[in-house]
N, C-alpha and C positions, 0 to 999 in steps of 0.2 A: 543438855545442860544449860541452863541460862546463869549468865555472870555477870556480876556488877564489878567493874574496875573503878576504883576509887582510891586515890593518893590519901591517906588519913594522916601522917604526919605533917606538922606545921613546918618541919624543915623543906617539903616539897609544897607547901600551901601555896607559893607563887606561881603553878603550873595549873593551877584549877581555874575555872572560871568560865565565862562564856567565850567562845572562839569564833571570829567574823568566816572562818574559813571551813567551818564545821560542815557546812552543805556539800562545798566540792570535795573535803576529804571522804566523805560518805560515798560520794557519786565516785571518786575513782578507784575506792575501793573494792566496788562493783564491775568496774571494767576488765575486760579481759585484757590483750594487750594495747597499751595504749604508752605515748610518751608521757612521763610525768615531769620531765626536767623544765620542761617550756622551750628546750632547743631541737633543732632539729638531729636527729638520731644519726643520720649519715655523718661520717668524718670527713675533714678535708681532703680532696685528693681521692675519692672514692674511684674513681674512674681508672686509677692507675693498674695494668694488667700484672701482678706480682707472678704468678705461675709463668709467663712467658720470658721473663726475666731470671729464671731460678733453672740451676744445674743440681742435678741430685748425684751423688759419687756414691758406689759400693765397692767393697771387697769382693772380688770374683772366688777367692778361696778360703771364705768365710760362710760357714753355715747359715744359710736365710738373709745373709746380706743383700743379696739381688732381690729375692723375694719381699723383703719390707722396702727394697727400694721402689719398685713397681706398684707396690700396695700403697705409699705415700703419692707416687707419683699420680696415681688413677684419683685418689681421694684430692688431689689438688687440681688435677687438669694440667700437669706436667707434660709434656710431648715427648714421646718415648725417645726421639734422637737427642734430648736434652737430660739422659740418664747413661751415667758411664761407668763403666767397670774396670777396676784397676786390679793385678795380681800385686796382694801385698801381704806382708808377713801377719800371722794372728794375735800376735803378741799387742800389749797396751801401748809399748813403746818403740822407736825404731831410732838408731844413730841419724845424725845430719845428712850423711851421704846417702842413705837410704831414701829419707825424705827428698832431697835433691832427685834422684835417679829414677824414683817409683812413683812420686807425688807430683811434686814441684814440674818438672820438666815435661813430663806427659802431660798433665792439665793445661799447663802455658801453651803448650804446641796444639792442643784441642782445641782451645779457644780461638788462637790464630786460623787454624785449619778450617773451622765451622764458620767464621767470620763475626764470632760474636765480638772480638775487639778489633778495632783499627789502628795501627801503629802509624806514628808520624815522627821524622826527626825533632827532637827539640835540644835546644842549648840550656844546661843546668851546671849550678857551680858544684866543682868537685870539694867533697865534705874536706878531704885534708888539704889540699893545696890553696883552696876557694878559685881557682881558676875555673873559665868556663870550660864546657866539653860538650861533645854532641855524642846523644844518645836517643836510640829509639823508644818512645813511649808510649804508652796506651792513650789516646786523644778522645775515641768514641768506644762507647760499650753498651752493648744490648742485652747482654749477662751481668746481675750485679750481684746477685744472691747463690748461694753455696750450701747445699745441704750436704751433710757427711752421714752416712748411715752406719749402724751398729757393725762393726768390724774393721773399719777403717782405724789405725792407729791413732791416738790423741796425744802421745807424747814425743817430743823429741827430745834425744837425750844431751847432756853436756858433753862437748867435746875439748874444750880447755881445762887446764888442771890448775886448780887454784885461781881463779879469776877475780878481778876488783868486783868490789860490793856492786852491785847492780850494771856489772858490766858481763853478766853470765851470757851464754848464748843457749842454754837450755829454752825449751819455749812448747806450748801447746801447738800440735799440727794444726789445729783451725786458727789462732790469733796468728800464724805464719801465712796460713792460707787467704788471709782478709789483705795482706800485701802482694799477692800474686801479680798483678799489674803493675806494682808500683817500684820505681828504681830504690836499691838498697845497696849500701857501699858497705857498710858495717855490721856485721849479724852479731856481735856482742851489745846488750844493752837493748833497751826497748826504744820502739821509733813511735813519734808523735803521732797521734790519732787525728787527722784532718776533720774528721766529721765530730770529734768530742764537743757536746752541748751545744752542736748547731741546732737551731731552732727551725727546724725543716726535716720534712720528708727526705729520706736518701735518694728517691728518685729524683728530686728537683735538686739535689744538691753537685755542683759541678766542681767542688774543689780537689776531687782526687778520681778521675774516671777509670782508673786500673784499680780501686780497692773494692773489694769484695765482702759484703755482709755472709758470715759464716756460721751456722747453727748445725747443730748435731742431734739425729735421732739413734740415740744411743742408752742404754740403761742394763741393768742387771739380768735382763732375757728377752727374747722377741716378743713374747706377749706383753711385756711392760710397754715396749716401744708401740706397738699397734695400739693399747689403749691411748697413749698420749696422742696420738695421732688423730683417733677418734675422739677423744675428749675436748681436743683444740678445737676441733669443728662443731661439737656439741655445744661449746662455748661460746663460739663466736654466734651462732644461732638463736641461741636460748639466752644468752646473758651471763657473764660470770658473776655471781653474787655469793655472799658470804662474808666472813670478816677478815680483816687484818690482824695478825699476831706480830708484834715488834716486841721483842727481847733484848732488854737494855743490859749491860752488862756492869755500868757504872765505871767504864774505866775514863782515865785523865792523861793528861800529857800529850806524850807523842801518839797515843791513842783514841785523842779526842775527837778526831777527824770523823772517825766509825761512828762513835756516839752522835754526833751532829747528824749523821746521814740518816741514821736511825730517830732521831727526835723530829728532822725533817720531812721525813718519809710520814711519819704519825700523823703530821699537820696535813699534808697533802690529801690523805685518806680521808680525814675527818672531813676537809673541806669539800672532799668530792662524794661525801654522804656513803662514803665505805666505815662501818662500824669498827672499831679499834681496840683489841685488847691489848693493854701495854704493860709489861713488867718491868718494873723497875729496881730490882735486887740483882746481887753482883752473879748469883749463881744461873745456872739457866731453870726455866720454868719448870716445876717439881715434876718428877715423874707422875704419871697418871692425872697431872692437871686436865680436867675437862676444857678441851678446846673445839667444839662443834664448827662445823661449816667453815673451816678454815680455808680462806679463796688466795690469801698471802701471807707469807710468814718470812719475816728478816731478823734474824738473830748473830751472834757470836759469842765465844772464840775459843771454842773446844775440838780437840782432835776427830773424836768419832761420835756419832749419833748419840744422842742420851736424850735425858728429860723428856719433858710431855710428847715431844715431838717424836722421840723414839719410844715410846709406850705402845706394847701390842696393840691396844684398841684405838690408837690414832691412826684417822685416816685423812687425807685433803679431799676438799670439793673438786669435781671434777675441773680440770683446766686451771688448776691452782698455780701458782708461780711462786717460788722459795729459794730463798738462798740461805745459808748458815757461812759468813765469812771467816774463812781458816786458811790457812798457807797453803793447805795439800787438801782442801775440801773434794777436788776432783781428781786425786790422785789414781783412785781404783772405780772409775765409772760404772764398772761391771760387775761390782761387788754389791750384794744387798745389805752388807752390816760393817762396809769399813768405809772410814770418813763419811763424809756427806752427800756428796751428789746422788751416786746409787741408791742409799737408803729412801732418801726424799721422794726420789721416783718411785720406788717400790712400795713406798707408802701413798702414792697414790696424786702427786705432782705432776703436772704436765710438762713443767718447766724447772728446771735447778740449775743456778749460775756456779761454777767454781772455779779453784786455781789447780793446774796440774804440779806446778812447784812452787816455790818461795816467790810472791810476785811484789810484795812490801805495800805497805797499805794503801798509797797515796795512788798506785798504781793500779789497784782493782777496780772493779764495778761501783760505782758511785750510787749506793740506793736511792738517792733523793731524786736523781735526773731520770732513773731508769724508771721510776714509779710516775714522776712527773709524764713522761714520755708513754708511758702505756696507758695511763688515764685520758691522755691526748688521741688516744687510736692510734698511737702507733705499733707496726708489728713487734713481737718478740725481739727479732735481729736488730733492727731499728733502734730499739729502747736499749738493748744490752750494748751495742757497741758507741753508741751516742753518749750512754753513760762510762764508758771505759777510755780513759785518757791515753792509753798507747797501745800500739799493736805488735807483732812481733814479739809476744811475751806470754804469759800464763792462764790466761782466761780461756774457759770453754762456756759455750752456752748449749745447754742440753734442752732440746726441744722443738717443736717445727717454728722453724725461722720465719713462715708466713702467718704464724698464728696472731690476730689480733684480739686480746680478751674485751676492749670496747670498741668493737668494730661497728657496733651500732649505736654509742655512746651510751654514757651512763645514763639509768633510770629509764630506757626505753623501751623496757618489754616487763609484764609481771609476772610471768612464770604460769607452771600449772599447776602447783602446789602450793600450800598455804605458809611454810617457810621460808621458799623463792618469794612470794609473794610480798612477805613482810620485809625482806631486803631491798625487792625493788620499788616498794613504798617508801622506806625510810630514805634510799637514795633520790628518788624523785622529790619528794619533799624538802630534802636538805638543797637540792637545785633550785628549786622554785622560791625557796623561802631564804635563800642566802643573805640578802639584804637585812633579816631582820633578825640575824646572830642565833646564836644557839638557846637561849631561851626561846624565842619565838618557834623556833623548830622544837624544841622538848614540849612544849603546849601542846602543838599540833598532833605530834607522837603520841603524847597521853591521851587526848582528845578522840584519837582516832582507837587507840588501843582500849579505850572506853566504850566506842560506840560499836566497834566491831569486834569486840570481845577476843582481844590480842594479847595475853601475857607475853609472849615473846616479843612484843614491842616495847614493853616496859623494861625486859632485859636490855634489849638495843640502848634504849634510852640510858640506861645505869652505866651501858659500856661508856657513853658520850660524857655523863657527869664526872664518871671517875677518872676519863682521860684530861678532864680539865681540872684533876685536882678537888673537886666537889665531894668527896665521899659522902657524907651525911645526904646528900641526892641519892647517891648510887645506892645507898644500904636501903633507903626507904623503898625505892622502887623494886630493889631483887626481894624485898621480904614480902612484898605484895604480890609481885609474881610470882613467887614460889607458892604463897596461898592458893593459887588459881591454877597453876599447870596442873594437869593430869596426868602425866607420866613420871614415874620415880628418877628417871635422869634427867629431866628436866628441872624438877623440884630439888634436886641433889646437888645440882649444879647452881642453881641461884643459890643455895644457905650455903655451898662452900664460897663462892664468890662474896657472898655478904661478911661470912667469919673472916675473911682474908682483909676485907676493908674495915671490919671492927678492929681486927688487930694492929692495922696501920694507925687507927684513930688513937690508940692507947685504951682502948676498950676490953683489955686483954679477957677479963673474967667473960663478959658477954661472948666473947670470939670464942671460949673453951667450950661453953656452954652449948652454944650452938654446935660446934664440932660435936660432942658426944651426944647430942641428939640426933644428928645424922647417922653416927655409928648405931645409935639404938634401935632406928626406926627399919622393922624388918624388910619394907619393901625395898630397900637400898640393897638389899644383900647381894644381887647380883650385878648392881651398878660398879663398873671399874674405879667411878672417879671417888669412891669409898676410899679406896688406899691412898689418894691424896690427903684425904682428910685425917686418916691415921697417921701419916709422916707429919702433917699440921700440928696435930695433937701432941706428937711425941717431941714437936721441938720446946724449947724452953719459955 
């Protein structure tokens, strides 16, 4: 079928006309695997041997924990003598005494016995008296990454009664283990993270030789853990492509910080060539709202998974990174339907971050720092702990700690199908045309869409216009994309997005007419997104 893509409305007329890079665009569209960014796809410090610095810990008394540990070690090339089994309770939480006796002490002794740590006498200031005192500290380490497998408890229960605010002694097992080789005098409250927002890979960071980066391969079931491992490897090899979804909640006052992280993350994604769907309404993105190809999801602030991400038809892209910020988002990691971390992983995310107990907003993972580091080529563990200001606190990072979503650099490969190729083209053009601003990028994208008959590129360009607040441009693009899409799901999605933007523009009658058209279209009867159209139509 021959299609002619032409933006007809005067609202987007500025994007028409001759394009000096037309020939280059056409040539790039025909290439197979190629770097579109104009940069070397190999990210800095590529030669770091991460597997040799990684220890895997499993629970000897938890079904499939050892099997998963060996599977992960084989996939990552981790030596078998760096896979450690501990006899642990099978429950999610343990007491402080159990943590010290069953986890902290055996691991510390193993690190010394294996020669992974070198201890030296060091003089430090006593935290109470401020007087100097001698202690043995880790001064050299050959192991700096710890991966906990499904079955290792993830909560250390509170032992104080009625502690002062921010002086609680409960924590995640994972965050406690980050400090395994670091001096600690007081268990109450959080400990400053010396790696927080340091602009360097952890392997060259020398500020805390005894600090560990801790990740956890845990989920509602063993099958999901295996899929997380495989998806991380696949995304590294093929490139993580798709959209970022930012679900703001319009919070203010003491919560403004979280809104700022989300807003800055949206800008980071946009500048890095990742198409962004931004929801700027207080409720969660509505049930059944179409969010295809979601590679990143960040939102807040509800107790249990719900909204579009909680809908039965929703599924993440392989390798996706997700976080819904809530005080107890990781309180039930092994549940498929409680809180957020478990459900996000069950719905296809490869990585989900959360908190096992109340963390206080400022002490949680800072989304903007996390995404900046991921886009720079850091591993998931590096990016997550670089973005978390404290240790010995509430955070968990569920996912392969060695996973680098942008190991090969943004826009470095084209992909093996049309949809993946569109995202690679979009990202590559964003990198190459960065100095031309969004207008130059939109001209290039619409020109390529017309040349290569790709309505999907029109939709991605519409997301860019919408994120800039240019709703008229986005409406035009979506309307034209819908007229050219061949599948009911694609057409329905474009019209639903268009109807939403029309309403935000104050064009309520046009919005309702379009929603009624969607519901009247027989070919949409089996498209899950029409349930979102029904909900929107029922709203005043």
